[in-house]
N, C-alpha and C positions, 0 to 999 in steps of 0.2 A: 182370190180377188186381187187385182192389181191396184196399187195405190195411185191416186191422181198425181200428175207430174209435180204439182206445187205442194204436195203434202209434206209435212215436216215431222220427221222422226226425232232427229237431233237438231237443236238450234244451231244456226251458223255461228262459228267461233270467231271471236275477235282476238287475234294474238297480241295486240299492242299492250294491253294491261298486264300481260304475263311474261313478256320477253325481257330477259335479263333484269329481273326485279328481285329486290330483297324486301321482305316484309315480316311482320310479327303477328303471330296468332296468339290470342289469349282465350283458352277454352273454346276453340272453334269446334262446333258440334259435327259429329259424323255418326252414321250407322255402318255397321260392318257386315259384309257378306263373304261367303267363300265360293270360289269358282274352281271346278275340277279342270286341270290342264293335262295335256298329254305332250310331254317334251316341251313345256312352256306355252303351248298353243291352247288358248281357252276353248273349252268344249261347251260348257253350259252358261256362258257369260250372259246371253240374252235373257234366259229364264231367271237367273239370279237378279239381274237389274230390274226386270219386270216385277218380281216379287217385292223387291225393296221399294220401288216406285208405288206399288199398290199399297204398301204399308204406310208410306208417307201420305198418300192421298186420303187413305182411311182416317188418318189422324188430323187432316187439315193442314199438313205441313207443306213446306217448300223445299225442293232440292236446290240449294244455293249454287248458282253459276253452272249448274249441270256438272259440277265437279265430282268425278269418280276416280279416286286415286287407287292405282293398282300396285300391289306389293307381291311380287313373285317370290314366294317363300320356298318353293322347290320346283322341280320339273313337273310335279303333279298337283300343285295348289297355287292359287293366287287369291290373296285377300283383297277385297274391294272396300274402300272407305268412301261412302257417299255423303257429301256435305249436306247438312240439313239445318233448318232454322230453329228446331225445337226437339225435345225428346220424342221419340216415336215408340209407342207401346208395341210390344211383341217383337221388337228388333234389338239387336245388340248395340246399345248406345255407348259412345265414348267421346272424348274431346282431345284435341291436340293443342299444345301451347309451345311456343318457342320461336326461333328465328328461322325463316325459310327462304331459300334461294330458288328462283325459277328461270327456265330458259325454254323457248319454243323451238321446235324442230318441225320440218315439213318433209314428207316423203313416204316411201314404202317402209313397212315395219321391219323389213330385213336390214334396215340401217340402224336398228336399235343399239347394237354393240358400238358402232361408230359414234352415235349420239352420246352414249354413256361415257365414252372416253373423252369426247369433247367437253361434256359437262364437268367431268373431273378436273380438266385443265382450267375451265372457266371458273370453277370454285376456287382453285388454287390461286389463280390470278387475282381474285377478289380477297385473298387472304383468309378463306374459309375452309374448314374441314367438314366433310360430309359425315353426318351421324346416321342418317337414314334417307334412302332415296325412293321416290315413288314415280310412277308413270301415269300421266293423265291422257288417255286416248280420248280426244275431244269429240269425235264422231264415230259412228259405226261405219263399216266399209261401204255400205250402200249410200249413206249421206256424204261420205268423203268423195265418192264418185260423182254424186249430184252437184256438190259444191266445187269440185275440181281441186280440192286441197285436202290433204290428210295431215292435220296438225296434231302433234304430240308434245305435251309439256312435261319436262322433267322438273319435279319439285322435290327439293331435299331439305331436310332439317339440317341446319349447319351450326357450327360454333366457331 
C-alpha cells in the first residue's frame, strides 16, 4: 500500500536549536536498542525503532524530540539511544548526564567521515575534548527525500 504524499513518518527536523550548541543534560532519559550492521550499514534499524516506539506507546510515554542517538560500536553493531520522557517497562532504561556539544550536517551519509573530522576540529576550537560521540540521523531516507534535506546531528559528550 502506498502512503499518501502528505503522510509523515519522521517529523520535519529544525536544525537551528541543535547547530553549534553546548548544553547540559542531567539524567536525560533514554531507552537502548541494538541494531545489527554489516560493515557499519544498519540492517534492521526500522524494526528495532518500531519495537522501541511500540514500547513507548504501550507505556503512554513520549519519544522526546524524536532523538535517536546512534553509537556504532563495531562494524556489526550499532546501539540506539531513544530519548524518552519516563521509564519504559520492558525496555533497557538508562540516563545520560554531562556537557554535550552538537553540530548539524546536511548531505549524503557517505560524508560521515568528513563530518566527524570537522566536528573534531569544531570541538577543539571550542576548547572541548570529546569523550563520546553519537550520530543522530534525524529522518529516514524516505522522509529525507520527501523533505529535500538529510540532516545528521553529531552530539558528543565533552569535557
